[in-house]
C-alpha positions in Angstrom: 97.5 106.1 110.0 95.8 107.1 106.8 92.2 106.0 106.6 91.6 105.7 110.3 88.3 107.2 111.7 88.6 110.2 114.0 87.9 108.0 117.1 90.7 105.6 115.9 93.1 108.5 115.4 92.3 109.6 119.0 93.4 106.2 120.3 96.6 106.4 118.2 97.3 109.9 119.5 97.1 108.8 123.0 99.5 105.9 122.5 102.2 107.4 120.2 104.6 109.9 121.7 106.6 112.2 119.5 110.4 112.0 120.0 113.5 113.4 118.5 117.1 112.2 118.2 120.2 113.7 116.9 122.5 112.4 114.2 124.7 109.7 115.8 122.2 108.8 118.6 121.6 105.2 119.4 117.8 104.5 119.6 118.4 101.0 121.0 121.2 98.5 121.2 121.1 94.8 120.1 120.3 92.8 123.2 118.6 95.8 124.9 115.1 95.5 126.4 112.6 95.6 123.5 110.2 98.1 124.8 109.4 100.5 122.0 108.2 100.4 118.4 109.2 103.4 116.4 107.6 105.1 113.3 110.0 107.4 111.4 108.5 110.8 110.6 111.6 112.3 109.2 115.2 111.2 109.0 117.2 108.1 108.3 118.2 105.2 110.8 120.7 102.5 110.3 119.8 99.0 111.4 122.8 97.0 112.4 123.3 93.4 113.4 126.4 92.0 115.1 126.7 88.2 114.7 128.6 86.4 117.4 131.3 85.4 114.9 131.9 88.5 112.8 131.8 92.2 112.3 128.7 94.4 112.7 126.6 94.6 109.5 124.2 97.2 108.3 121.1 95.3 107.5 118.9 98.1 106.2 118.1 101.8 106.4 114.8 103.0 107.7 113.5 106.3 106.3 110.4 108.4 106.6 107.3 106.3 106.9 109.3 103.3 108.0 108.9 101.3 111.2 111.6 99.9 113.4 111.9 98.2 116.7 109.4 95.5 115.9 111.0 93.1 118.3 108.9 94.9 120.9 105.6 93.8 119.3 106.8 90.4 118.2 107.0 89.3 121.9 110.8 89.3 122.0 112.4 90.3 125.3 115.3 92.1 123.6 116.0 93.9 120.3 117.6 91.7 117.6 119.7 94.5 116.2 120.8 98.1 116.9 119.4 101.4 115.6 121.6 104.4 115.0 120.4 107.7 113.6 122.2 108.7 110.5 120.5 112.1 110.5 118.5 114.2 113.0 115.3 112.2 113.3 111.7 112.9 114.3 109.8 109.8 115.3 106.7 108.5 117.0 107.2 105.7 119.5 104.8 103.5 121.3 105.4 101.1 124.2 104.7 97.5 123.4 102.3 97.2 126.5 100.3 100.2 125.2 99.9 98.7 121.8 98.9 95.3 123.3 96.3 97.1 125.4 95.0 98.8 122.4 94.5 95.4 120.6 92.6 94.1 123.7 90.4 97.1 124.4 89.8 98.1 120.8 90.2 95.0 118.7 89.0 96.6 115.4 91.5 99.4 115.6 94.2 96.9 116.9 93.5 94.7 113.9 94.0 97.5 111.5 97.3 98.5 113.1 98.6 94.9 113.2 97.8 94.4 109.5 99.6 97.6 108.6 102.7 96.6 110.8 102.6 93.2 109.1 102.8 94.8 105.6 105.7 97.0 106.6 107.6 94.1 108.2 107.0 91.8 105.2 108.3 94.5 102.9 111.5 95.0 105.1 112.0 91.3 105.2 111.9 91.1 101.4 114.3 94.0 101.1 116.6 92.6 103.8 116.7 89.2 102.3 118.3 90.6 99.1 120.8 92.5 101.1 121.7 89.5 103.2 122.3 87.5 100.1 124.6 90.2 98.8 126.5 90.3 102.0 126.9 86.5 102.0 128.1 86.5 98.4 130.6 89.3 99.3 131.9 87.3 102.3 132.3 84.2 100.3 134.2 86.0 97.5 136.6 87.4 100.2 137.1 84.0 101.6 137.8 82.4 98.3 140.5 85.1 97.5 142.3 84.6 100.9 145.4 82.5 100.6 144.9 79.0 102.2 146.5 78.4 105.5 149.6 76.4 105.4 149.9 73.6 107.7 
């Protein structure tokens, strides 16, 4: 929110609601309704993905200043992953409809917020890409070391 005008900050204050969750709390589950976008003020949150054909994987960890739940603003009906608090967390959350309304009623402020979200998402995708490659390599090594099935 740095660099926003006082008027723009007022718009943001009216949209974002402070919330807290304890260590171990589930913010949202993969497949749950994607209603909220979260900004982490303090704490650490694990983002986990469960593929249909394998065990749950930790995709990334989101720390202070990070954003999660962006399925809600990408137009997805459901979250594509789960989010679990690794520590006690303080966050700001905004309902996807409220953010959409901001963009319609105040396009200049909406544009700034969308650009900043895009930068955070792009950074996460770059970081996640490396982690996914590592997980794939690890999985392939495990499969190569398993004895072949006899038959």
